[in-house]
C-alpha positions in Angstrom: 88.7 82.1 193.7 90.8 82.6 190.6 91.4 86.1 189.4 90.8 86.9 185.7 93.5 88.6 183.7 93.0 90.9 180.7 96.1 91.8 178.6 96.5 95.5 178.3 98.8 95.5 175.2 98.8 93.7 171.9 101.5 91.1 171.2 103.8 91.8 168.3 103.2 89.8 165.2 105.7 86.9 164.9 107.0 85.2 161.8 105.4 81.9 161.0 107.4 78.7 161.5 110.0 78.0 158.8 108.1 74.8 157.9 104.9 76.6 157.2 106.0 79.5 155.0 108.5 80.4 152.3 110.6 78.0 150.1 110.6 75.2 152.7 106.8 75.1 152.8 106.5 75.3 149.0 108.9 72.4 148.6 107.1 70.3 151.3 103.7 70.9 149.8 104.6 70.6 146.1 107.5 68.2 146.0 107.3 65.9 149.1 103.6 66.0 150.1 103.3 62.2 150.0 105.1 59.0 149.2 104.2 59.0 145.5 105.0 62.7 145.1 108.4 62.1 146.9 109.3 59.2 144.6 108.4 61.2 141.5 110.4 64.2 142.7 113.5 62.1 143.3 113.1 60.4 140.0 112.8 63.7 138.3 115.9 65.0 140.0 117.8 62.0 138.8 116.6 62.5 135.2 117.4 66.2 135.2 120.9 65.5 136.6 121.5 62.9 133.9 120.4 65.2 131.2 122.5 68.1 132.4 125.6 66.0 133.1 125.3 64.4 129.6 124.6 67.5 127.6 126.4 70.3 129.5 129.9 69.4 128.1 128.5 69.5 124.6 127.2 73.0 125.2 130.3 74.3 127.0 132.7 72.9 124.4 130.8 74.7 121.6 132.9 76.2 118.8 131.9 79.4 117.0 134.9 80.0 114.7 135.5 77.3 112.2 135.1 76.7 108.5 134.0 73.0 108.6 132.7 70.3 110.9 136.1 68.6 110.9 137.8 71.8 112.0 135.2 72.1 114.8 136.0 68.6 116.0 139.8 69.3 115.9 139.3 72.4 118.0 137.2 70.5 120.5 139.8 67.7 120.7 142.6 70.2 121.2 140.8 72.1 124.0 138.9 69.4 125.8 140.9 66.3 125.0 140.4 63.3 122.6 136.9 61.8 122.7 135.3 65.1 123.9 132.2 66.4 122.1 131.1 69.9 121.5 128.5 71.8 119.5 129.6 73.2 116.2 127.9 76.6 116.2 130.3 77.8 113.5 127.8 76.4 111.0 125.3 79.0 112.1 127.9 81.7 111.9 128.6 80.7 108.3 125.1 80.0 107.1 122.8 82.1 109.3 121.7 84.2 106.3 120.3 81.1 104.5 118.2 80.2 107.6 116.8 83.7 107.7 116.6 84.8 104.1 117.0 81.6 102.0 118.7 82.6 98.7 117.4 86.2 98.7 119.9 88.5 97.1 122.4 89.7 99.8 122.5 93.2 98.5 118.7 93.4 99.1 118.6 92.1 102.7 117.5 95.6 103.8 114.2 95.0 102.1 112.9 92.0 104.1 114.4 93.6 107.3 112.5 96.8 106.7 109.3 94.8 105.9 109.7 92.9 109.2 110.2 96.1 111.2 107.2 97.7 109.6 105.2 94.6 110.4 105.3 95.5 114.1 104.3 99.1 113.3 101.3 97.8 111.3 100.3 95.3 114.0 100.6 97.8 116.9 97.2 99.5 116.4 95.6 96.1 116.0 97.1 94.5 119.0 97.2 97.3 121.5 94.4 99.8 122.2 96.9 102.4 123.5 98.2 103.1 120.0 96.2 105.9 118.2 93.5 104.6 115.9 94.8 106.8 113.1 97.7 104.3 112.7 95.2 101.8 111.2 95.7 103.7 107.9 99.3 102.4 107.8 98.0 98.9 108.7 95.7 99.1 105.7 98.5 99.9 103.2 101.1 97.7 104.8 100.2 94.6 102.7 100.9 96.4 99.4 104.1 98.0 100.8 105.3 94.6 102.1 104.6 93.0 98.7 106.6 95.7 96.9 109.5 95.5 99.3 109.8 91.7 99.1 109.1 91.0 95.5 110.1 94.3 94.0 109.1 95.5 90.6 107.2 98.7 89.7 105.6 100.4 92.7 102.4 100.9 90.7 101.5 97.2 90.7 100.6 97.0 94.4 99.1 100.5 94.3 96.7 99.6 91.5 95.9 96.3 93.1 94.9 98.1 96.3 92.5 100.2 94.3 90.3 97.2 94.0 89.8 97.3 97.8 89.1 101.0 97.6 86.4 100.3 95.0 84.9 97.6 97.3 84.9 100.0 100.2 83.3 102.8 98.2 80.6 100.5 97.0 79.7 99.4 100.5 79.6 103.0 101.8 77.5 104.5 99.0 75.3 101.6 98.1 74.4 100.3 101.5 71.5 102.7 101.8 70.0 101.3 98.6 71.0 97.7 98.6 71.6 97.0 102.3 74.8 95.7 103.8 74.8 92.2 102.0 73.8 93.7 98.6 76.3 96.5 98.7 79.1 94.1 99.8 78.2 91.8 96.9 78.2 94.7 94.4 81.6 95.9 95.8 83.1 92.4 95.4 81.9 92.2 91.8 83.3 95.6 91.0 86.6 94.8 92.6 87.0 91.5 90.8 86.2 93.2 87.5 88.9 95.8 88.3 91.5 93.1 89.0 90.6 91.0 86.0 90.3 93.6 83.3 91.7 97.0 84.4 94.5 96.4 86.8 97.0 95.1 84.3 96.6 97.9 81.6 96.5 100.7 84.2 99.6 99.4 86.0 101.4 98.9 82.7 100.6 102.4 81.6 101.8 103.9 84.9 105.0 101.8 84.9 105.9 102.8 81.4 105.3 106.5 81.9 106.4 106.9 85.6 109.1 104.2 86.0 109.9 103.8 89.7 110.5 100.5 91.5 112.8 98.0 93.0 114.7 95.1 91.4 112.4 92.1 91.0 113.1 89.0 93.1 111.6 85.7 92.0 109.7 83.5 94.5 112.3 80.7 94.2 114.8 82.9 96.0 112.6 83.0 99.1 113.5 80.6 101.9 114.1 80.2 105.6 112.2 82.2 108.1 111.5 84.9 105.5 109.3 82.4 103.7 107.7 81.0 106.9 106.9 84.4 108.2 105.5 85.6 104.9 103.2 82.6 104.5 102.3 82.5 108.2 101.5 86.2 108.7 99.5 86.5 105.5 97.5 83.3 106.2 96.8 84.4 109.8 95.7 87.8 108.7 93.4 86.5 106.0 92.0 83.4 107.6 90.5 85.1 110.6 87.9 87.3 108.7 87.1 84.3 106.4 86.7 82.1 109.4 84.2 84.6 111.0 82.2 84.7 107.7 82.1 80.9 107.5 81.1 80.6 111.2 78.2 83.0 110.6 77.3 81.3 107.3 77.1 77.9 109.1 74.6 79.3 111.5 72.6 81.2 108.9 68.9 80.6 108.2 69.5 80.8 104.5 69.7 77.2 103.2 72.2 77.9 100.3 74.6 79.9 102.4 74.5 77.4 105.2 75.0 74.5 102.8 78.0 76.1 101.1 79.6 77.0 104.4 79.2 73.5 105.8 80.4 71.9 102.6 83.5 74.1 102.5 84.4 73.6 106.2 83.9 69.8 106.2 85.8 69.3 102.9 88.8 71.4 104.0 88.8 69.8 107.5 88.6 66.3 106.0 91.6 66.7 103.7 95.2 66.8 105.0 97.1 70.0 104.5 99.8 68.3 102.5 97.2 67.3 100.0 96.1 70.9 99.6 99.7 71.9 99.2 100.2 69.4 96.4 97.0 70.7 94.8 98.4 74.2 94.9 101.7 73.1 93.5 100.7 70.6 90.8 97.0 70.6 90.0 95.8 74.2 90.3 97.9 75.2 87.3 95.8 72.9 85.1 92.6 74.8 85.8 94.1 78.2 84.8 94.3 79.7 81.2 97.3 78.7 79.2 100.5 80.7 79.8 99.2 81.9 83.1 102.0 82.6 85.6 100.4 82.0 89.1 103.1 82.5 91.7 103.7 79.3 93.7 104.0 81.2 97.0 100.7 82.9 96.3 99.1 79.6 95.6 100.4 78.1 98.8 99.2 81.2 100.8 95.6 80.8 99.3 95.4 77.1 100.2 96.9 77.5 103.7 94.5 80.4 104.3 91.5 78.3 103.4 92.7 75.4 105.5 93.2 77.7 108.6 89.9 79.5 108.0 87.9 76.2 108.1 89.4 75.4 111.5 88.9 78.9 112.8 85.3 78.8 111.7 84.6 75.9 114.0 86.5 77.6 116.9 84.4 80.8 116.4 81.2 78.7 116.1 82.0 77.3 119.5 82.2 80.8 120.9 78.9 81.8 119.3 77.2 78.7 120.7 78.5 79.5 124.2 76.6 82.8 124.3 73.2 82.6 126.1 70.1 83.1 124.0 69.4 86.3 126.0 72.2 88.1 124.2 70.4 87.6 120.8 67.1 88.6 122.4 68.6 91.7 123.9 69.9 92.7 120.4 66.4 92.2 119.0 64.9 94.2 121.9 67.2 97.2 121.0 65.9 97.1 117.4 69.3 96.2 115.9 69.4 94.5 112.6 71.5 91.3 112.0 74.8 92.9 111.1 74.5 95.6 113.8 73.8 92.9 116.4 76.8 90.8 115.3 79.1 93.7 115.2 78.1 95.4 118.5 77.0 92.5 120.7 77.4 89.0 119.5 80.9 88.8 117.8 82.8 90.8 120.5 81.7 88.3 123.1 82.1 85.2 121.0 85.6 86.2 119.9 86.6 86.9 123.5 85.5 83.4 124.4 87.3 81.9 121.4 90.7 83.6 122.1 92.5 80.5 123.3 91.3 78.4 120.4 92.0 81.1 117.8 95.6 81.6 119.1 96.1 77.9 119.2 95.1 77.6 115.6 97.4 80.5 114.7 100.4 78.7 116.4 99.6 75.5 114.6 99.3 77.3 111.3 102.7 79.0 111.7 104.4 75.7 112.5 102.6 74.0 109.6 104.5 76.4 107.2 107.3 73.9 107.4 105.2 71.5 105.2 105.8 73.7 102.2 109.1 71.9 101.8 107.1 69.0 100.2 106.2 71.3 97.2 109.7 72.5 96.5 109.9 75.6 98.8 112.8 76.1 101.1 111.3 76.2 104.6 113.8 76.7 107.5 113.3 73.2 109.0 113.6 70.8 106.1 114.5 72.8 103.0 117.4 75.0 104.2 118.6 72.5 106.8 119.0 69.8 104.2 120.8 72.2 101.9 123.3 73.2 104.6 123.8 69.6 105.7 124.5 68.6 102.1 127.5 70.9 102.0 130.7 68.8 102.3 132.1 71.2 104.9 129.2 70.5 107.2 128.2 67.0 106.2 127.5 65.0 109.3 126.2 67.9 111.4 122.8 67.2 113.0 121.7 68.8 116.2 122.8 72.4 115.7 120.6 73.5 112.8 117.5 71.8 114.3 118.1 73.4 117.7 118.5 76.9 116.0 115.4 76.5 114.0 113.4 75.1 116.9 114.5 78.0 119.2 113.3 80.6 116.7 109.9 78.8 116.3 109.6 78.6 120.0 110.3 82.3 120.5 107.6 83.3 118.0 105.0 80.8 119.2 105.7 81.6 122.8 105.2 85.3 122.0 101.8 84.6 120.5 100.9 82.5 123.5 101.9 85.3 126.0 100.0 87.9 124.0 96.9 85.6 124.1 97.1 85.4 127.9 97.6 89.2 128.1 94.5 89.7 125.9 92.4 87.3 128.0 93.3 89.2 131.2 92.6 92.5 129.6 89.2 91.4 128.4 88.2 89.5 131.5 85.6 92.0 132.7 82.8 89.7 133.7 84.0 88.8 137.3 85.7 92.0 138.3 
């Protein structure tokens, strides 16, 4: 009769086999899990090897100190031998300021640099909840401050312009109890427009003549490079989101006229290429303005790009609104909330959370589309400034270096927006915790 045996002590845990854990297991499962996967992996290794072996000498032989492309080639030939190739990064060393600032006056570079630094200060309370909410006051005044820093002129011009928004806010606060939210907002818009059309100019002129304080004016034709791209991109992104929300709500409205106007605007803008709108801003819009009206070209481009982005954002946000179950609307009605309270407290927060990937994707596309302003005579970093640099006899024939530099900066900015989008999604993902 066999005797039973019961172990009295636990066996110590042992490491798994090398083929079942660690790097070896990952490689076997992801790179060599089958015949097809093995062939693709080997083919990918061959392609990567060819790319590295072909391009690495060009990167390693790069020249940073030279005054022309021919001098770069001479330095490469002397150091690496005849027939060797190398990147001529000296062009960036000589012309980096044009890629960043265009033809902005060199003695005023501190102004766009300061505006760029303050941009992060203004965005911090909007992007991160850990920043005190009181900092939103600086966010509110930053557009006027940035305009004054970049374009210069009397400081009273942006201050008096911001007074229009103050009038709008006061009208909403003090008239909402009498006219309701839509009525008070409409009255505030009318009062602000009247201020901008008839009172802003005289008041700003009076203050500038009696209290002269300002910066040297810089015309819009001096803007270029990433200064122009960031100015247009950030302004259009900041303005298109609220307009897109309003259009999305208008498209779902029960009021026939509001819905019809929203649908017509969205479908018209989405059906027209952006380059057509830019040509409209550059050439045709001036014909509809009063004679001798000076409507800044950058401002015209920003308005049209904002409308273009808002139409696409409206559809993205409408998708988020459609994804919400009907019970959310019914819950808002059960709580006794009116339309605007329900949208502000229940509906829009959830819809915007759902729409984050689409919204950020639209923002990234909008920022990259700022390069199209080259077709209306503005010096974007990709086409405008690069062609100007390549037209210089000292750098004629250079090709890859400026495009790699511009592409790298665009990638850093767009990749940063993508990473923030993922951070925001993780932070707001509270439904499955």
